[in-house]
C-alpha positions, 0 to 999 in steps of 0.5 A: 557858426551861429550854431542854431541848432533849432512831435517827432523828428528824432535827435538830429542837430540844427545850426543857425548861421552855418549852412553846410557845403561840401568840404572834405577836410576837418581843418579850419579852412574846411570848417569855413567852407562848410559854413559859408560855401552853400549857394542859395540855401533852402528855406529849411537851411535858412531857418537853421534846420540841418541834420547832424549827418549833413554837418559832419559829412560836410566837414569830412569827419565821422559822427563820433568825432563830430560829437566829441567836437560838439561836447568840447565846444559846449564845455568851452562855452562856445556853443549852447543848445536851446531845447525844443518846446513840446506841447500836445496842442501842436502836432508834428513838432521838431524835437531837435535842439537849436544851437547858438554860439555863446558869442556870435561875433566869433562867427565873423572870425571863423567865416572870415566875415566883415560888417559890410559882407554881413549887411549885404546878406539878409539871411546871414544877418538874420542868423547872427541877430538871432544868436545875438538876441539869445546871448543878450537874453542869456546874460539877463537871465543870469541875474534875473530872479525869475529864470524862465526856461528858454526854448524854440518852437518849430513844426516840420517843414517850418509851417509854424515856428517861434525863434525864442519861447520863454516859459515863466512860472505858472506856465505863462509864455512870452514868445519872441521873434528876431527880424533883420528889419527896422520896421516890421509889420503885423505879418512878422508876428503871424507865428506869435499870433498863432501861438497866442490863439492856441494858448490864449490863457497862458500867452502873456506877450509876443515880441518882435525884436527888430533893428529900428528905434521904435516900440509899437503895437502889432496886435493883441499882446503883440509888440515890435521892440528894438533890440537895443531895448534889451539894454534899456 
């Protein structure tokens, strides 16, 4: 449902909140099963990397039908694809888009979730927060004079990844991670630091959005910032 559909792995799709299971009917109940029925997802599914084929097979539909559904959901502004960032300084990048629900709260209705269940699952909470932050950034960009391009970064097997990368005028980069943590430490910014070290001249700032109340420094051009600061 938070569809996060996070070089060279082709044009497969990725989804952020949905982890496929094994339903065989293309009904609403089947869709809920496809999203919620997985046990112990692997790291790749936890981080939103799921092949398009896995998704349509889990939903019990063929590729053509799945692609038609995706076009419809995009046209209805239910899901939106965030493109993958590419660079010749990072090898083995995943080129798949990362799909998010435009309104992440819809995931609760689709999956039959309540707040207590989401809060008990750190994995699900993290996926929903990721799409929530993207939705808030999208709203800000609509009225911004800067209009940076948003993308995501991921190497194969998740060796290096950044949730959100904003590319500003002149190639300046603002990298963002989203954590379901009230007080993330420097380790939460390790991928941001890795991007900073590779792109020192272009790197403007790295931000770890978190659920706590404080803003504090995590390193050179790196900061932990409350998600609530998006409205402040």
